[in-house]
C-alpha positions as CSV (number, residue, x, y, z in Angstrom):
1,M,-15.5,-15.7,-19.1
2,S,-13.6,-13.3,-17.2
3,V,-13.6,-12.0,-13.5
4,T,-12.5,-8.6,-13.1
5,V,-11.4,-7.6,-9.2
6,R,-11.0,-3.9,-8.1
7,V,-8.0,-3.5,-5.4
8,P,-6.9,-0.1,-3.3
9,A,-4.2,1.3,-2.6
10,K,-2.9,2.1,1.1
11,V,-1.3,4.9,3.3
12,N,0.1,3.9,6.2
13,V,-1.5,6.2,8.8
14,Q,1.2,4.6,11.6
15,L,4.7,2.6,10.6
16,A,6.3,1.9,13.7
17,V,9.1,-0.4,12.9
18,G,11.2,-2.9,15.2
19,A,14.6,-3.9,15.0
20,A,15.8,-6.5,12.7
21,R,15.0,-9.7,12.8
22,P,17.3,-12.8,13.1
23,D,15.6,-13.4,9.6
24,G,16.0,-10.0,8.2
25,F,12.7,-9.2,8.3
26,H,11.3,-6.6,11.3
27,D,8.2,-6.2,13.7
28,L,6.3,-3.8,12.7
29,A,3.0,-2.2,14.4
30,N,1.5,-1.1,11.1
31,V,-1.8,0.8,10.9
32,F,-3.0,0.6,7.2
33,L,-5.4,2.4,6.0
34,A,-7.2,2.0,2.2
35,V,-7.6,4.8,-0.3
36,S,-9.5,5.2,-3.4
37,L,-7.1,4.7,-5.6
38,Y,-7.4,1.4,-7.6
39,D,-5.7,-1.5,-9.8
40,E,-8.0,-3.7,-11.5
41,I,-7.2,-7.2,-12.4
42,T,-8.4,-9.4,-14.9
43,A,-8.2,-12.8,-14.9
44,T,-8.8,-15.1,-18.2
45,P,-9.1,-18.2,-19.2
46,A,-5.7,-19.1,-21.2
47,D,-3.5,-21.6,-22.1
48,G,-0.5,-21.0,-19.6
49,L,0.4,-18.5,-17.3
50,R,1.0,-15.0,-18.8
51,V,0.7,-11.3,-17.1
52,T,0.1,-7.8,-19.1
53,C,-0.1,-4.4,-18.0
54,E,-1.2,-1.3,-19.0
55,G,-1.2,2.0,-17.4
56,P,1.1,4.8,-15.9
57,D,4.4,3.8,-14.9
58,A,3.0,-0.1,-16.6
59,D,7.0,-0.3,-18.5
60,Q,8.1,-0.8,-14.9
61,V,6.4,-3.9,-13.4
62,P,7.5,-7.3,-14.6
63,L,5.9,-9.1,-16.6
64,D,7.3,-12.5,-15.2
65,R,6.4,-14.9,-12.2
66,T,8.2,-12.5,-10.1
67,N,5.3,-10.4,-10.4
68,L,3.1,-11.0,-7.3
69,A,-0.3,-11.5,-9.0
70,A,1.4,-14.4,-11.2
71,R,2.9,-16.0,-7.7
72,A,-0.7,-15.4,-6.6
73,A,-2.1,-17.4,-9.4
74,E,0.6,-20.2,-9.0
75,A,0.1,-20.6,-5.2
76,L,-4.2,-20.9,-5.4
77,A,-3.4,-23.4,-8.3
78,A,-1.1,-25.1,-6.0
79,R,-3.6,-25.5,-3.4
80,Y,-6.1,-27.3,-5.5
81,D,-4.0,-29.1,-7.5
82,R,-4.5,-27.6,-11.4
83,A,-2.4,-25.6,-13.8
84,P,-2.0,-22.4,-13.1
85,D,-3.6,-21.3,-16.6
86,V,-4.5,-17.9,-16.8
87,H,-4.0,-14.4,-18.6
88,L,-3.8,-12.0,-16.2
89,H,-4.3,-8.4,-17.3
90,I,-3.1,-5.7,-14.8
91,A,-4.7,-2.1,-15.2
92,K,-2.7,0.4,-13.5
93,D,-3.4,3.5,-11.4
94,I,-1.5,3.0,-7.9
95,P,2.2,4.3,-8.4
96,V,4.7,1.2,-8.7
97,A,7.0,1.0,-6.6
98,G,5.4,4.4,-4.9
99,G,5.1,3.0,-1.2
100,M,1.3,2.4,-1.7
101,A,1.6,-1.3,-2.0
102,G,0.7,-1.3,-5.6
103,G,2.6,-4.8,-6.4
104,S,0.8,-6.7,-2.9
105,A,-2.8,-5.1,-4.6
106,D,-1.8,-6.9,-7.5
107,G,-1.3,-10.2,-6.0
108,A,-4.2,-9.8,-3.6
109,G,-6.6,-8.9,-6.7
110,A,-5.3,-11.6,-8.9
111,L,-5.8,-14.2,-6.2
112,L,-9.3,-13.3,-5.7
113,A,-9.9,-12.8,-9.3
114,C,-8.7,-16.8,-9.7
115,D,-11.0,-18.1,-7.4
116,A,-13.7,-16.6,-8.6
117,L,-12.2,-17.6,-12.5
118,W,-11.7,-21.1,-11.1
119,G,-14.9,-21.7,-9.0
120,T,-12.2,-22.9,-5.9
121,G,-14.5,-21.5,-3.2
122,A,-11.3,-21.0,-1.3
123,R,-12.1,-19.2,2.2
124,R,-11.5,-16.3,2.8
125,E,-9.2,-17.7,6.4
126,E,-7.5,-20.0,3.4
127,L,-7.2,-16.3,0.9
128,L,-5.7,-14.8,3.7
129,E,-3.1,-17.4,4.8
130,I,-2.3,-17.3,0.9
131,C,-1.3,-13.5,1.2
132,A,0.8,-14.1,3.8
133,E,3.0,-16.2,2.2
134,L,3.3,-13.7,-0.8
135,G,4.1,-10.8,1.3
136,S,3.5,-9.2,4.4
137,D,1.3,-6.4,2.7
138,V,-0.8,-8.4,0.8
139,P,-3.5,-9.5,3.1
140,F,-4.7,-6.0,3.8
141,S,-4.9,-5.6,0.7
142,L,-7.7,-7.8,0.7
143,V,-9.1,-6.8,3.5
144,G,-9.1,-2.9,2.7
145,G,-10.6,-0.6,5.2
146,A,-8.2,0.0,8.2
147,A,-6.4,-2.5,10.0
148,L,-3.4,-2.9,12.4
149,G,-0.8,-5.3,11.1
150,T,1.7,-7.0,13.5
151,G,4.6,-9.5,13.4
152,R,5.9,-8.4,9.8
153,G,2.9,-6.8,9.0
154,E,1.0,-10.0,7.6
155,R,-1.5,-10.3,10.7
156,L,-4.5,-8.2,11.0
157,R,-6.5,-6.9,13.0
158,E,-9.2,-4.5,11.4
159,L,-10.0,-1.4,12.7
160,E,-13.2,1.0,12.9
161,V,-13.2,4.0,11.1
162,G,-15.6,6.7,12.1
163,G,-15.6,9.2,8.7
164,D,-13.9,9.9,5.2
165,F,-10.4,11.2,5.7
166,H,-9.0,13.6,2.5
167,W,-5.6,13.0,1.0
168,V,-3.4,14.1,-1.9
169,F,-0.7,12.0,-2.8
170,A,2.4,13.6,-4.6
171,L,3.9,11.3,-7.1
172,A,7.9,11.3,-7.0
173,S,9.9,11.3,-10.5
174,R,11.7,7.8,-9.3
175,G,10.8,4.7,-7.6
176,L,12.3,3.3,-4.0
177,S,13.1,0.4,-3.4
178,T,11.3,-1.1,-0.2
179,P,14.1,-3.2,0.9
180,A,16.9,-0.5,-0.2
181,V,14.8,1.4,2.5
182,F,14.6,-1.0,5.4
183,R,18.7,-1.2,4.9
184,E,19.0,2.0,5.3
185,F,16.8,2.1,8.4
186,D,19.1,-0.6,9.6
187,R,22.0,1.5,9.1
188,L,20.6,4.7,10.9
189,G,19.8,2.7,13.9
190,E,23.6,1.4,14.3
191,G,24.2,1.3,17.8
192,L,21.1,2.6,18.7
193,D,18.5,1.4,21.0
194,I,15.2,0.4,18.7
195,P,12.0,-0.2,21.0
196,E,9.2,-2.7,20.5
197,P,7.0,-1.6,18.1
198,V,3.3,-0.5,19.3
199,A,0.6,1.0,17.8
200,D,-0.6,3.8,18.9
201,Q,-3.7,4.6,20.8
202,A,-4.2,8.0,19.8
203,V,-3.8,7.0,15.7
204,L,-6.6,4.2,16.3
205,D,-9.3,7.0,18.4
206,A,-8.4,9.2,15.6
207,L,-9.8,6.8,13.2
208,A,-12.6,5.6,15.3
209,K,-13.6,9.2,15.6
210,G,-13.2,10.3,12.1
211,D,-11.4,13.0,13.6
212,A,-8.9,14.0,10.8
213,A,-7.0,17.0,13.7
214,A,-6.5,14.6,16.0
215,L,-5.2,12.0,13.1
216,A,-2.4,14.8,11.9
217,V,-1.1,15.4,15.0
218,A,-0.5,11.5,15.7
219,L,0.9,10.3,12.1
220,S,4.1,8.7,12.0
221,N,6.3,6.8,9.9
222,D,9.9,5.1,11.4
223,L,11.3,4.7,7.4
224,Q,10.7,8.2,6.9
225,P,14.1,8.9,7.9
226,A,15.8,6.4,5.8
227,A,13.5,7.7,2.7
228,L,15.0,10.8,2.8
229,S,18.5,9.7,3.9
230,L,17.9,8.1,0.0
231,F,16.0,10.7,-1.7
232,P,16.3,14.1,-0.1
233,E,14.5,15.9,-2.2
234,L,11.3,14.2,-0.4
235,S,11.7,17.3,1.9
236,D,11.4,19.8,-0.2
237,T,7.9,17.8,-1.4
238,L,6.7,17.8,2.2
239,A,7.5,21.1,2.9
240,A,5.7,22.8,-0.1
241,G,2.3,20.3,0.8
242,R,2.4,21.8,4.6
243,A,3.1,25.3,3.1
244,A,-0.1,24.4,1.1
245,G,-2.4,23.8,3.9
246,A,-1.9,20.0,4.9
247,L,-3.3,18.9,8.5
248,A,0.0,16.6,8.4
249,A,2.3,15.6,5.8
250,L,4.8,12.2,5.7
251,V,6.2,9.9,3.4
252,S,3.7,6.9,2.5
253,G,5.5,3.9,4.0
254,S,8.6,3.2,2.3
255,G,8.0,6.3,0.0
256,P,8.7,7.9,-2.5
257,T,5.0,8.7,-2.5
258,T,4.1,11.5,-0.2
259,A,1.0,12.1,1.8
260,F,-0.7,14.8,2.8
261,L,-4.1,14.7,5.2
262,A,-6.6,17.4,4.2
263,A,-9.6,18.8,6.5
264,D,-11.6,18.5,3.7
265,A,-12.3,18.1,-0.1
266,R,-11.9,21.8,-0.8
267,S,-8.6,21.9,1.1
268,A,-7.1,18.4,-0.5
269,S,-7.9,20.2,-4.5
270,D,-6.3,23.7,-3.0
271,I,-3.1,21.4,-1.9
272,A,-3.3,19.1,-4.8
273,G,-3.2,22.3,-7.4
274,V,-0.3,24.2,-5.0
275,L,1.8,20.5,-4.9
276,R,1.2,20.5,-9.0
277,A,2.6,24.0,-9.6
278,S,5.6,23.9,-7.4
279,G,7.9,21.5,-9.1
280,T,8.3,19.7,-6.6
281,C,6.7,16.7,-7.8
282,R,5.5,14.9,-11.5
283,D,2.1,14.1,-10.9
284,V,-0.2,14.5,-8.0
285,R,-3.6,12.5,-7.1
286,T,-6.6,12.9,-4.2
287,A,-8.2,10.1,-2.4
288,L,-10.9,9.3,0.3
289,G,-10.0,6.5,2.7
290,A,-11.3,4.0,3.8
291,A,-11.7,2.3,0.8
292,A,-13.3,-1.0,0.6
293,G,-10.7,-4.2,-0.1
294,A,-10.2,-6.3,-3.2
295,T,-13.8,-6.4,-4.6
296,V,-15.2,-8.5,-7.3
297,V,-16.9,-6.0,-10.2
């Protein structure tokens, strides 16, 4: 017997970042939108805990207990006083180290897969609690759709989405470390008065109405200057996407994946073609949002 869970990537349509807290984390107003790029995590009974991975850039995915999928299995097993004996196989399609929560998705997917495989019957609230312990983006990977994340991003309020949003994602030639991007954010903000992060009502309204043009005007990412400081070539990718007709362009989360909002499917296809030919990125993907969260398939 095995259980397979499909779990989506995310794009941040707003990422407002506060100053560093005493614990080193930052308060956020993080508006997540799940998009139709997926990892699949398959849980199979085993004599011990083992993680394997296939797909693009699978060689960059850790297969030890630092992997969030392994940590999710251990956390659930500990709560139900059982050994974390499971083989977790990750079929990657979400960019690795790309600012689209691929590792967090794997953690949420493994948690749901192990819950189903072991028959633990954990309540949704309990699964979300474990997700929050694993990482700031993991709860949203479980929930999907659209949500406002506050605190470190782990406290979620689900949001209404009134229609499909068409996206193009340009994959960069190398990854960016999320902690490194936050450190650069802190460095760039030294001596500045950094306001408390709050959700932009214009973003929430645009999502609720399914209005891509309005969302394009309101999109923002406070980590973008830090990502561009560490990876200046991303500016060329952003410029190429804008020139190709994107309604808006921004770095996805901590990067280095860049995200382009398109008016419709045809426009998304056209933008993707231009970006592929631009020489500013190594691959291009199109996707729709909002996508469902972690789902047993």
